[in-house]
C-alpha positions as CSV (number, residue, x, y, z in Angstrom):
1,M,-54.3,85.0,41.7
2,P,-58.0,86.1,41.6
3,L,-59.2,88.8,43.9
4,D,-62.5,88.4,45.8
5,T,-61.8,91.0,48.5
6,P,-58.9,93.3,49.1
7,A,-56.2,92.4,51.6
8,T,-57.3,93.3,55.1
9,P,-55.3,96.0,57.0
10,A,-54.2,93.3,59.4
11,A,-53.0,91.1,56.6
12,A,-51.3,94.1,54.9
13,G,-49.6,95.1,58.1
14,A,-51.2,98.5,58.0
15,T,-52.3,100.8,60.8
16,A,-55.9,100.3,61.6
17,A,-57.9,103.2,60.1
18,D,-59.8,103.8,63.4
19,T,-56.5,105.2,64.8
20,L,-56.5,108.0,62.3
21,S,-57.5,110.9,64.5
22,P,-58.2,114.4,63.1
23,E,-54.8,115.5,64.4
24,E,-53.0,112.6,62.7
25,L,-54.8,113.3,59.4
26,R,-53.8,117.0,59.6
27,A,-50.2,115.9,60.2
28,R,-50.4,114.0,57.0
29,V,-51.1,117.1,54.9
30,L,-48.2,117.5,52.4
31,H,-49.6,120.5,50.6
32,E,-52.5,122.9,51.2
33,D,-53.8,125.9,49.3
34,P,-57.3,127.4,48.8
35,E,-58.1,124.9,46.0
36,L,-56.7,121.6,47.2
37,F,-54.9,119.4,49.6
38,V,-52.3,116.7,48.9
39,I,-52.1,114.2,51.8
40,D,-50.0,111.2,52.7
41,K,-52.5,108.4,52.6
42,P,-51.6,105.5,55.0
43,A,-51.3,102.0,53.6
44,G,-54.2,99.7,54.3
45,L,-56.9,102.4,54.2
46,A,-59.3,102.4,51.3
47,V,-60.1,105.8,49.9
48,H,-63.9,105.2,49.6
49,K,-66.5,102.7,50.5
50,S,-66.5,99.6,48.3
51,G,-68.2,96.3,48.7
52,R,-68.0,95.0,52.3
53,L,-65.5,97.7,53.3
54,T,-67.0,100.1,55.9
55,D,-63.9,102.0,57.0
56,H,-62.4,104.4,54.4
57,L,-60.7,107.7,54.1
58,E,-63.8,109.7,53.2
59,L,-65.1,109.2,56.7
60,Y,-62.2,111.2,58.0
61,L,-62.1,114.1,55.6
62,P,-64.4,116.3,57.6
63,A,-61.3,116.9,59.8
64,L,-60.0,119.0,56.8
65,A,-63.2,120.9,56.2
66,G,-62.8,124.7,55.6
67,P,-64.7,127.6,57.1
68,D,-67.8,126.7,55.0
69,G,-67.9,123.2,56.6
70,R,-67.3,121.4,53.3
71,P,-64.8,118.6,53.5
72,P,-62.4,118.1,50.5
73,R,-63.2,115.4,48.0
74,L,-61.2,112.8,46.2
75,A,-59.6,114.0,42.9
76,H,-58.4,110.5,42.1
77,R,-57.8,107.3,43.9
78,L,-55.1,105.1,45.2
79,D,-55.3,101.3,45.9
80,R,-56.1,100.5,49.5
81,D,-52.6,99.0,50.1
82,T,-50.7,101.8,48.4
83,A,-49.3,104.6,50.7
84,G,-48.5,108.1,49.7
85,C,-49.6,111.2,47.7
86,L,-53.4,111.6,47.3
87,V,-54.9,114.8,45.9
88,L,-58.1,116.2,47.3
89,G,-60.1,119.1,45.8
90,R,-61.5,121.8,48.0
91,T,-63.7,123.5,45.3
92,D,-65.9,122.4,42.5
93,W,-63.6,124.1,40.0
94,A,-60.5,122.4,41.3
95,L,-62.1,119.0,41.3
96,K,-63.2,119.4,37.7
97,R,-59.8,120.7,36.7
98,L,-58.0,117.9,38.5
99,G,-60.2,115.2,37.1
100,D,-59.5,116.5,33.6
101,M,-55.8,116.7,34.2
102,F,-55.5,113.1,35.7
103,A,-57.6,111.8,32.7
104,A,-55.3,113.5,30.2
105,G,-52.1,112.4,31.9
106,H,-51.1,116.0,32.9
107,V,-50.3,115.1,36.5
108,A,-46.7,113.8,36.9
109,K,-46.8,110.8,39.2
110,T,-43.7,109.0,40.6
111,Y,-43.9,105.8,42.7
112,W,-41.3,104.0,44.7
113,A,-41.4,100.2,45.2
114,V,-39.3,97.4,46.5
115,A,-39.4,94.3,44.3
116,D,-38.4,90.7,44.7
117,G,-36.1,90.5,41.7
118,I,-33.9,92.8,39.6
119,P,-35.0,94.0,36.1
120,A,-32.7,92.9,33.3
121,D,-32.2,96.6,32.3
122,R,-31.5,99.4,34.8
123,A,-34.2,101.6,33.2
124,G,-36.9,101.0,30.7
125,V,-40.5,101.1,29.7
126,I,-43.1,98.4,30.3
127,D,-45.7,98.6,27.5
128,L,-48.2,95.8,28.3
129,P,-52.0,96.1,27.8
130,L,-54.1,95.1,30.8
131,K,-57.5,93.5,31.1
132,K,-59.8,93.0,34.0
133,L,-60.9,89.4,34.1
134,I,-64.3,88.8,35.9
135,L,-64.7,85.4,37.5
136,P,-67.9,84.0,39.2
137,K,-66.8,85.2,42.6
138,A,-63.6,87.2,42.0
139,W,-61.7,89.4,39.6
140,T,-58.1,89.9,38.6
141,I,-56.0,92.0,36.3
142,E,-53.9,90.3,33.7
143,P,-51.8,91.2,30.6
144,H,-53.9,90.8,27.5
145,P,-53.3,91.8,23.9
146,L,-56.9,93.1,23.7
147,G,-56.7,95.0,27.0
148,Q,-56.5,98.7,27.7
149,P,-53.1,100.3,26.9
150,A,-50.9,100.5,29.9
151,V,-47.4,102.0,30.0
152,T,-45.0,102.3,33.0
153,G,-41.5,103.7,32.9
154,Y,-39.1,102.4,35.5
155,R,-35.6,103.1,36.9
156,V,-33.6,100.9,39.3
157,L,-32.3,103.1,42.2
158,G,-30.6,100.4,44.1
159,T,-30.3,96.6,44.7
160,A,-29.5,94.2,47.5
161,G,-29.9,90.4,48.0
162,G,-31.9,89.9,44.8
163,R,-34.3,92.8,45.5
164,S,-34.6,96.1,43.7
165,W,-35.6,99.6,44.7
166,L,-37.6,101.0,41.8
167,E,-38.7,104.4,40.7
168,L,-41.8,104.0,38.6
169,T,-43.6,106.6,36.4
170,P,-47.0,105.3,35.1
171,R,-48.0,107.0,31.9
172,T,-51.5,105.5,32.1
173,G,-53.7,104.8,35.2
174,R,-55.0,101.3,35.0
175,T,-56.1,99.3,38.1
176,H,-53.1,97.6,39.7
177,Q,-51.0,98.7,36.7
178,I,-47.6,99.0,38.5
179,R,-48.2,95.7,40.5
180,V,-49.1,93.7,37.4
181,H,-46.4,95.2,35.2
182,C,-43.7,94.6,37.8
183,A,-44.8,91.0,38.2
184,A,-44.8,90.6,34.4
185,I,-41.1,91.4,34.2
186,G,-40.3,88.9,37.0
187,C,-40.1,91.5,39.8
188,P,-43.3,91.2,41.9
189,L,-43.5,93.8,44.7
190,L,-42.7,92.8,48.3
191,G,-46.0,92.2,50.1
192,E,-47.8,91.4,46.9
193,P,-50.7,89.1,47.8
194,F,-52.2,88.6,44.4
195,Y,-49.7,89.0,41.5
196,G,-46.5,87.4,43.0
197,P,-45.5,83.9,43.7
198,E,-47.4,82.4,46.6
199,R,-44.1,81.6,48.3
200,L,-43.6,85.3,49.0
201,P,-44.7,86.5,52.4
202,H,-47.7,88.7,52.3
203,G,-46.7,91.6,54.6
204,A,-47.5,95.2,53.8
205,L,-47.3,96.1,50.1
206,H,-44.0,97.9,49.4
207,L,-45.5,100.5,47.1
208,L,-45.4,104.3,47.7
209,A,-47.0,107.1,45.6
210,R,-43.8,109.1,46.1
211,S,-44.7,112.4,44.4
212,V,-47.2,114.4,42.4
213,A,-46.5,117.5,40.3
214,F,-49.0,119.6,38.4
215,Q,-50.2,123.2,37.7
216,L,-53.9,123.9,37.8
217,S,-53.5,127.0,35.6
218,F,-50.9,129.4,34.2
219,E,-51.9,131.9,36.9
220,R,-51.2,129.5,39.7
221,P,-47.9,128.2,41.1
222,K,-46.9,124.6,40.4
223,V,-47.8,122.1,43.1
224,V,-45.1,119.6,44.0
225,A,-45.7,117.2,46.9
226,V,-43.4,114.4,48.1
227,A,-44.4,111.6,50.6
228,P,-41.9,110.0,52.9
229,P,-41.6,106.2,52.8
230,P,-43.9,104.5,55.3
231,P,-42.3,102.7,58.2
232,H,-42.9,99.2,56.7
233,M,-40.8,100.1,53.6
234,R,-37.8,101.7,55.3
235,E,-35.8,98.6,56.2
236,A,-36.0,97.2,52.7
237,L,-35.3,100.5,51.1
238,A,-32.2,101.0,53.4
239,A,-30.9,97.6,52.4
240,C,-31.1,98.7,48.8
241,G,-29.2,101.9,49.4
242,W,-31.7,104.5,50.6
243,T,-30.0,106.6,53.2
244,G,-33.0,108.6,54.3
245,D,-32.0,111.5,52.0
246,C,-34.4,112.4,49.1
247,E,-33.7,111.3,45.6
248,P,-34.2,113.5,42.6
249,I,-37.8,113.2,41.2
250,P,-39.4,114.7,38.1
251,A,-39.9,118.4,38.3
252,A,-38.8,118.6,41.9
253,R,-36.2,117.9,44.6
254,C,-37.0,117.2,48.2
């Protein structure tokens, strides 16, 4: 389905961004050190201004400003409807270093999702190039042999009622990569408004940036941050076997 505008927070079932007070943003900090933050981004909140969007995360980052008054800045991005781990740089050096690490694939990222469908294999790799298709008034991402390389590893953590709880490890960082890859193997994500069958309800997208792990330099300790499932995902996760306990993730345990 072509995209002309992102799903609205109301359509996505997300908390309105104007309720994100400084105290609530501070409560979403998963990791803090002199160089960076990792925060738990709420679903439905864009990370920066884009198109007609006027409400976005950057408006709220002054709440995390340091003694010098400078707010942290985005080291990468998450889709508006994706919840979970988002890395922010506090210094120019950290932002440059993080940008290089994300570009080189040196940040280990793990996602959780609930999909409508169960993959044929319990674990595997989806290697499917993706291309952005520009239409007169819209755009979409689609598999295309001449597209950019896109690779996603996956593992089934649980199933129930024709749905699956997936752990996903993207090895590249294309726009909507996980969403398109899951739809391509017949397992569109719950709440998927664009790449799934139109018969599916379009509630909040069931996609969580579960964890990030990286090391800025040999002299610095490794950073590992883990985001809890947002409220809108917990019922579907529990049905698939999640008990509220943490599952093993690459390079870390909760």
